[in-house]
Steps between C-alpha positions, in 0.01 A plus 500: 500500500492369146708716272741513206815710453653558158875585513493786251818614323730249668878507459612167342782299654576201278662193652620182337763233568760440231688181424812453715790713384754304300794418733751645252300824468458521877872444556585778252263740677632422848859543386451854381701772669297668776667820626347647819158656441508398132326260267683202351764605245620299202761555230362625170672696225171665404400609848488870587710545816234730649238227461710196581296203615165636380453268200564162652218322308660604172810297577534171305561305822132538600325500162276204592388664823428824314246316286315382813482860624373630165238227482365599840501872414312430178239290683444775756480790254324328209281227650424647846502874435386474135764745373563505128863618503796274567720576801878483477764479772679829556716428806569200720730447798588260783463587870690313772368556853739387773417540868373852586481605134181684400336706229317822584154580370517572129330463164650450153504821291504498117329162495145368461520144630755367749567163653718304738599133488629325809810296428528397863262594781335312785294553819800663673553754222382861511157557342411740223254765616279684253403846625194701406622836366409797717246647258357173370135529605320168506280588798577827680734777397807544721378846608197346679535150647304322773668275754479131412444237771761260344264207559424441134804600297428466129570645155278800569663630820864385483782740419745220417501131406789269585590174325750226583640391163635151446766377259355502148229760568456778245305817577403751229337835576453859373832683525351789701405266786732580789667213687751437775730220617562521880836389644593138436510341844613156391861393440378343174545712188183618324550505121268674258497623140299812422402644163310780326292494182354754262238474229607502133296587192222748435308629800169679459339661195454845353656782702570252783717264298860426586745274318757329723 
């Protein structure tokens, strides 16, 4: 039957491929200290011990790579989403997934836009899975749901969406979007760099205005 479906109020997932990471920058990242169940740590006199490793893109060793990240964030927020305010990096960190490492379902609080860049990832690496939040209603509310036949899985009836990132891929998405990394089955290490961003400037007008 002839028809048309308009995907109303879609959640944007931005993907691009950045230039190869400079070998010196990549070497610095991979030689960070990775305690068990921790992000990559580096030595910095200005780093708060309670937040060690959470500002990796502010380190001078990766200043060129930081500019690539900011350029992509600006393209997504300004050119694609048509947002007036500039977005600045608030936190950034490196994840190293060895065999059987995983990351449970989570979102990124106190952030508006988040992203992840894949320093090293291939077909054997664990995917990233984006999960539809329990009360996100794009079709039926969770309190009343029919049974799907699973013959035509698509953006309207799926509860999750998995992607196999490759080296150089960059994903940017709303920070509230929940995501998971299942256990790494390969012996190869899966390297990624994640970050959060927040808008800066004047938001809104009148009684709704906020200066950040």
